[in-house]
C-alpha positions in Angstrom: 19.1 26.0 6.2 16.3 25.6 3.7 17.4 25.7 0.1 15.3 26.9 -2.8 15.0 23.3 -4.0 13.3 22.4 -0.7 10.6 25.1 -1.0 8.6 23.1 -3.6 7.4 19.5 -3.8 9.9 17.0 -5.3 7.7 16.2 -8.3 6.1 19.6 -8.7 5.3 20.4 -12.3 5.2 16.9 -13.7 2.1 16.0 -15.7 0.9 12.4 -15.4 -1.9 10.7 -17.3 -3.2 7.7 -15.5 -5.1 5.1 -17.4 -4.9 2.4 -14.7 -7.5 0.8 -12.5 -7.5 -1.5 -9.6 -4.6 -1.5 -7.2 -1.1 -1.4 -8.6 -1.3 1.4 -11.1 -3.4 3.8 -9.0 -1.0 3.2 -6.1 1.9 4.2 -8.3 0.2 7.4 -9.5 -1.0 8.2 -6.0 2.7 8.1 -4.8 3.5 10.5 -7.7 0.7 12.8 -6.8 1.6 12.7 -3.1 4.9 14.3 -4.0 3.5 17.0 -6.2 2.8 15.5 -9.6 -0.3 16.7 -11.5 -2.2 13.4 -12.1 -5.2 13.1 -14.3 -7.1 9.8 -13.7 -8.8 8.6 -16.8 -11.8 6.3 -16.1 -14.2 4.4 -18.3 -17.9 5.2 -18.1 -18.5 2.6 -15.4 -15.6 4.0 -13.4 -12.5 2.3 -12.0 -13.7 -1.2 -11.0 -12.0 -0.7 -7.6 -14.7 1.8 -6.7 -17.0 -1.2 -6.1 -14.4 -3.5 -4.4 -14.9 -4.2 -0.7 -16.7 -1.9 1.7 -18.4 1.1 0.1 -18.8 4.3 2.0 -22.3 5.5 0.9 -21.6 9.1 1.9 -18.4 9.3 -0.1 -19.7 7.2 -2.9 -16.7 4.9 -3.2 -15.0 1.9 -1.6 -12.3 2.1 1.1 -9.9 0.5 -1.4 -10.5 3.1 -4.1 -10.3 5.8 -1.4 -6.9 4.6 -0.3 -5.3 4.6 -3.7 -6.6 7.7 -5.6 -6.2 10.9 -3.6 -4.7 14.1 -5.1 -5.9 13.2 -8.6 -8.2 14.9 -11.2 -10.9 12.7 -12.5 -11.7 12.5 -16.2 -14.2 10.0 -17.6 -14.4 9.0 -21.2 -15.2 6.1 -23.5 -12.0 5.0 -25.2 -14.0 2.8 -27.5 -14.9 6.0 -29.4 -12.3 7.4 -31.8 -12.9 11.0 -30.5 -12.1 9.9 -26.9 -8.8 8.4 -28.1 -8.0 11.6 -29.9 -8.6 13.5 -26.6 -6.4 11.0 -24.8 -3.6 11.6 -27.3 -3.9 15.4 -26.9 -3.6 15.0 -23.1 -0.5 12.8 -23.5 1.1 15.2 -26.0 2.5 17.4 -23.2 2.6 14.8 -20.4 5.8 13.8 -18.7 4.5 10.4 -17.6 1.8 8.0 -18.8 0.8 5.0 -16.6 -1.3 2.2 -18.0 -2.3 -1.2 -16.6 -4.3 -2.8 -19.4 -3.5 -6.3 -20.6 -0.6 -6.2 -23.1 -1.8 -5.2 -26.5 -4.8 -3.1 -25.5 -3.0 0.3 -25.6 -1.5 -0.7 -29.0 -4.9 -1.4 -30.5 -6.1 1.9 -29.2 -3.1 3.7 -30.8 -2.0 4.8 -27.3 1.1 2.5 -26.9 4.5 3.7 -25.9 5.6 3.6 -29.5 2.6 5.7 -30.6 2.8 8.3 -27.9 6.6 8.7 -27.8 6.9 9.3 -31.5 8.0 12.9 -31.6 7.8 13.1 -27.8 10.9 11.2 -26.8 11.0 12.8 -23.3 7.8 10.9 -22.4 8.1 8.3 -19.7 5.6 5.5 -20.4 5.0 3.0 -17.5 3.2 -0.3 -18.2 1.9 -2.4 -15.4 0.8 -5.9 -16.1 0.0 -9.3 -14.5 2.7 -11.5 -16.0 4.8 -9.1 -18.0 4.6 -7.7 -21.5 5.6 -10.9 -23.4 5.7 -14.6 -22.7 3.3 -17.6 -22.5 1.0 -16.0 -20.0 0.8 -12.6 -21.5 -2.9 -12.9 -22.5 -4.1 -14.3 -19.1 -6.0 -12.1 -16.7 -4.2 -11.5 -13.4 -4.7 -9.9 -10.1 -3.5 -10.4 -6.5 -6.3 -12.9 -6.0 -4.4 -15.4 -8.2 -0.9 -14.0 -8.1 -0.3 -15.0 -4.5 -1.0 -18.6 -5.6 0.9 -18.5 -8.9 3.8 -16.6 -7.6 4.5 -19.0 -4.7 3.6 -16.8 -1.8 0.7 -18.9 -0.7 3.0 -21.9 -0.5 4.8 -20.2 2.4 1.8 -19.1 4.4 -0.2 -21.3 6.7 0.2 -23.6 9.7 2.8 -26.4 9.6 1.3 -29.3 7.8 -1.8 -27.2 6.9 -3.2 -25.9 3.8 -1.6 -22.9 1.9 -3.2 -19.6 2.8 -3.2 -16.2 1.2 -2.2 -13.0 2.9 -5.3 -10.9 3.6 -4.2 -7.9 1.6 -3.5 -7.1 -2.1 0.2 -7.8 -1.6 1.3 -8.0 -5.2 -0.6 -4.9 -6.2 1.0 -2.8 -3.5 4.4 -4.1 -4.3 4.0 -3.6 -8.0 2.7 0.0 -7.5 5.8 0.8 -5.4 8.1 -0.9 -8.0 6.5 1.0 -10.8 6.9 4.3 -8.9 10.6 3.5 -8.4 10.9 2.7 -12.1 9.4 6.0 -13.0 11.8 7.8 -10.7 14.7 5.9 -12.3 13.6 7.1 -15.7 13.1 10.7 -14.5 16.7 10.6 -13.1 18.0 9.4 -16.5 16.0 12.0 -18.3 17.7 14.8 -16.3 20.9 13.7 -17.9 19.9 12.6 -21.4 16.6 14.4 -22.0 15.1 11.0 -23.0 12.2 9.3 -21.3 11.6 5.6 -22.0 9.3 2.6 -21.5 9.4 1.3 -17.9 7.1 -0.7 -15.7 6.6 -3.7 -13.5 4.4 -6.7 -13.2 2.6 -8.5 -10.4 4.7 -11.6 -11.1 8.0 -9.8 -11.1 7.1 -8.0 -7.9 5.9 -11.0 -5.9 8.9 -13.1 -7.0 11.4 -10.3 -6.0 9.6 -9.9 -2.7 10.5 -13.6 -1.9 14.2 -13.3 -2.9 15.7 -14.6 0.5 13.5 -17.7 0.8 13.6 -18.4 -3.0 17.4 -18.1 -3.0 17.7 -20.6 -0.2 15.6 -23.1 -2.3 17.8 -22.4 -5.3 20.9 -23.2 -3.2 19.6 -26.3 -1.5 16.7 -27.7 -3.6 14.8 -28.1 -0.4 11.3 -26.5 -0.7 10.3 -24.2 2.2 7.9 -25.6 4.7 4.9 -23.7 6.0 5.7 -22.9 9.6 2.8 -20.7 10.7 4.2 -17.9 12.9 7.7 -19.4 13.1 10.6 -17.6 11.4 11.7 -19.5 8.3 15.4 -19.1 9.0 15.6 -18.8 12.8 14.4 -21.4 15.2 14.1 -19.2 18.3 11.2 -17.2 17.1 7.4 -17.2 16.9 4.2 -15.9 18.5 3.7 -16.9 22.1 0.7 -16.6 24.4 1.0 -14.6 27.6 -1.5 -14.0 30.4 -3.3 -11.2 28.6 -2.4 -11.5 24.9 0.3 -12.6 22.5 3.8 -11.4 21.8 6.1 -12.0 18.9 9.8 -12.3 19.2 12.9 -13.5 17.4 16.1 -14.3 19.2 19.2 -14.0 17.0 22.1 -16.2 17.9 24.1 -13.6 19.8 21.0 -12.7 21.9 20.2 -16.3 22.9 22.2 -16.1 26.2 20.9 -12.6 27.1 17.3 -13.9 26.4 17.7 -16.9 28.6 19.3 -15.0 31.4 16.8 -12.2 31.4 13.8 -14.7 31.3 15.2 -16.7 34.2 16.1 -19.8 32.2 19.9 -19.4 32.1 20.3 -23.2 32.4 19.0 -23.5 28.8 22.2 -22.0 27.4 24.0 -25.2 28.4 21.5 -27.5 26.9 23.2 -29.3 23.9 20.0 -29.0 21.8 20.2 -25.2 22.0 23.9 -24.5 21.7 24.0 -23.3 18.1 21.6 -21.9 15.6 21.8 -25.2 13.7 21.1 -27.3 16.7 18.1 -25.1 17.6 16.8 -25.5 14.1 17.1 -29.2 14.5 15.0 -29.0 17.7 12.5 -26.3 16.8 9.6 -27.8 18.7 11.7 -28.0 21.9 12.9 -24.4 21.5 9.4 -23.2 21.0 8.1 -25.0 24.1 10.9 -23.5 26.2 10.1 -20.0 25.0 6.4 -20.5 25.5 7.0 -21.7 29.1 9.1 -18.7 29.8 6.4 -16.2 28.9 3.2 -18.0 29.9 2.9 -16.5 33.4 3.8 -13.0 32.4 1.8 -10.2 30.7 2.7 -8.8 27.3 4.0 -5.6 28.9 6.2 -7.6 31.3 7.7 -9.6 28.4 8.4 -6.5 26.4 9.9 -4.7 29.3 12.3 -7.6 29.9 13.3 -8.3 26.3 13.4 -4.8 24.8 16.3 -3.5 27.0 18.5 -6.5 26.3 18.1 -6.1 22.5 15.8 -9.0 21.6 13.4 -8.4 18.7 10.0 -8.3 20.2 6.5 -6.7 19.7 2.9 -7.2 20.8 0.6 -8.9 18.3 -1.7 -6.0 17.6 -5.0 -6.0 15.8 -6.2 -3.0 13.9 -8.1 -1.6 16.9 -4.8 -1.5 18.8 -2.8 -0.3 15.7 -4.9 2.8 15.1 -4.3 4.1 18.6 -0.7 3.0 18.9 1.5 5.9 20.1 4.3 5.2 17.6 1.8 5.0 14.7 0.5 8.4 15.7 3.9 9.9 16.3 4.9 8.9 12.7 1.7 10.6 11.5 0.8 7.5 9.4 -3.0 8.0 9.8 -4.9 11.2 9.0 -8.2 12.4 7.6 -9.3 14.7 4.7 -12.6 16.4 4.0 -14.4 15.6 0.8 -17.5 17.2 -0.6 -20.5 17.9 1.6 -18.2 17.7 4.7 -17.6 13.9 4.3 -14.6 12.9 6.3 -12.3 10.3 4.7 -9.7 8.3 6.6 -6.3 8.2 4.9 -3.0 6.3 5.3 0.0 8.4 4.3 2.6 7.2 1.9 5.5 5.3 3.5 8.1 7.5 1.8 9.2 10.9 3.3 11.3 13.8 2.1 12.2 16.9 4.0 10.5 20.1 2.8 6.9 21.1 2.1 4.1 18.5 1.8 1.1 18.5 -0.4 -2.3 19.4 1.0 -4.3 16.3 0.2 -7.4 16.4 -1.9 -10.1 13.7 -1.9 -10.3 11.0 -4.5 -12.4 12.2 -7.5 -15.9 11.1 -8.2 -16.3 9.5 -11.7 -15.9 12.3 -14.2 -15.7 15.0 -11.4 -13.2 17.2 -13.3 -14.1 16.2 -16.9 -15.4 19.6 -18.0 -12.7 21.5 -16.1 -9.9 19.5 -17.7 -11.3 19.8 -21.2 -11.5 23.6 -20.8 -8.2 24.2 -19.0 -6.0 21.5 -20.5 -7.3 21.3 -24.1 -9.0 24.8 -24.5 -12.3 23.4 -25.6 -15.3 25.8 -25.4 -18.7 25.1 -23.9 -20.3 24.0 -27.1 -17.5 21.6 -27.9 -17.8 20.1 -24.4 -21.6 19.9 -24.6 -21.2 17.9 -27.9 -18.8 15.5 -26.3 -21.1 15.0 -23.4 -24.1 14.5 -25.6 -22.4 11.8 -27.6 -21.2 10.2 -24.4 -17.6 10.4 -25.6 -16.9 11.9 -22.2 -18.9 11.7 -19.0 -19.1 14.3 -16.2 -20.0 13.1 -12.7 -21.6 9.7 -13.4 -25.1 9.5 -11.7 -24.0 6.4 -9.8 -21.6 8.6 -7.8 -23.3 11.9 -8.1 -23.4 13.6 -4.6 -26.8 13.9 -3.1 -28.2 17.4 -2.3 
């Protein structure tokens, strides 16, 4: 039975002002927008710097990165170095439920748009600050992004071949983690507000997020004092694991202790269960290279499909090593409806990856990421009640910008 609460989106009616750029903040606010929040993205005259990051789709006028993090938002462009623009920002925040910012600590305070400034007389406001290293401390003034945080936060020390150089993960890991954590922080504050009526100052940082992400391995180091060793594709905690080459590709699998015997029997190497090197998880860890060679020999003359068909039914963790070409046509990916498309202006088709969260009930019909200043005039009229003359004056002084020429759609 569908209840009345299920007939509208979970975050319907919430007003969000998003001052963030890059990855973490925009991902947080996109998650809010995906579940019904009304998000206004405030950009500087040059636009969010992520618009120019990576591959740019000339028809859409934006990068794939920006495209993936900014759907379902209204675009407002203004120059916050001008006092009038700051005044407009304060007016927009006056009836907002949530403000999200990702400037270096201190910037919003200097603008008069800090949590203390905006929550004065508006105690129900939830103010979310996203930063590199946190809001205080010795590194607070340093610039930060995932490009350095994977190094600083220890993740690179785990990634790479055994005995090789540390490597970064080829994605903006700390940004995506931080955006998700910031989203969760906002939801916690919303839940508390339902009870107390009070908002609060919440947030996350790239450092906090990347450290929390590594809790299992970091905890082992704290217990033992032994630094983790880069092991390539080998599991850090389980010896019977890795990526192995078959006749036609590669397969990854991990054999938990209680599956070691079923694994050996199903692969036709039952004699290995009696080998003293392989009797316990600890002995297998002590002879990792021998375990790996035994597993490689067991799959070398089989195809990926044959290995999966053998190991899956007996409960062994296993999967093919898929590149993106295989991933985007994978039946389970399509069944889960993880990939879709939306139509932007002039019929431009934009690929989209849906949010990994789900909730029963209605879903939002997605809208394309905004062009720089796409909704500036609309928002000034509808949200602030300004007339055409007032808007024209703001445009003339470049306090606000409507549809920057750099991203203006072609006729």
